[in-house]
Every structure is written in structure tokens, then in C-alpha cells.
N, C-alpha and C positions, 0 to 999 in steps of 0.2 A: 758865895761869898757871905760868912754871917755878918751880923750888923752890931761891935761888943765892941768896934774902935770907931773914935770919933774920925779919926784920920779917912777914913773909907766913903763917908757921908757926905755928903755936901747937895747944894740948894740945886734944885733940877733935875736931879738922881732920882731914877725910877728904882722903888724898894716894893719887899711884903713889907706890913707891917701888920700885927697883933693888937690889935684895939682893946684896952680894958678889960670889957664884957664879953668878950671872944679869949680872954686867958685861959680859962676852964675847956673848953673848947679847939684852942690851937686852931677856930679860921681865921686865914688868913686875908686880908684887904692889899690892894697895885692900885700905887700911886705915885705921885712924883712929890721929892721933900722941897718943901718952904723955909718950914724954922729948923734947926737944929734945938733941941731942949734940954739936953741935959750938957752941963758943963763937965764933969771930966771927961779925962780922954780915953776911958773903958768904963762900961757896965756888961758884968758878965749877962743880967736877962733882955742888953739890945742897947742900944741907944736911943732916947726918946726922940719924936720929928711929931713935925704938926705937915703931914698935907696939904699942898695949894690948895684940896676942895672943905679946907680947914678940922680934918678929923685927927686924933693924935693917936699915936701909941709908937710901941716899941717897934724898933726894924726887926725882923726875924729874917731874913734873905736881900740880899742886893739883886734885882734882877741884870745879870749879860747878856746881852744880845749877840 
């Protein structure tokens, strides 16, 4: 599932994000969502979130077990 719809993302969800510094390489960082930073319902490049460890990036994938 992609991270473009805000309704699909909530605190406590495990996601892969792309940090600003990794946008060119596309390197993903896995973590747990702490806060949603994008206020709009949809964003073409992914909803911006803050992870529990403080890193900020756009959701690339939602991790589903």
C-alpha cells in the first residue's frame, strides 16, 4: 500500500519513509509513525510523517504483516 492517502496512516503504524537526504537515492528508512505532518488528505509524493525516533520523511510504503 502506498503512503499517499492520509486516511491510511495513523500513529503506531509501521512504515517505510524516504528522508529528504535520501530522495535522490530512494533509500528507505523503516519506523513507527509518531505524528502526521501533512494536513491535506492526499499528497502525490507521500504523506509527511515524524517517526518515534524523530526522523521526518514522506511515506513510501506501509508495512503489512
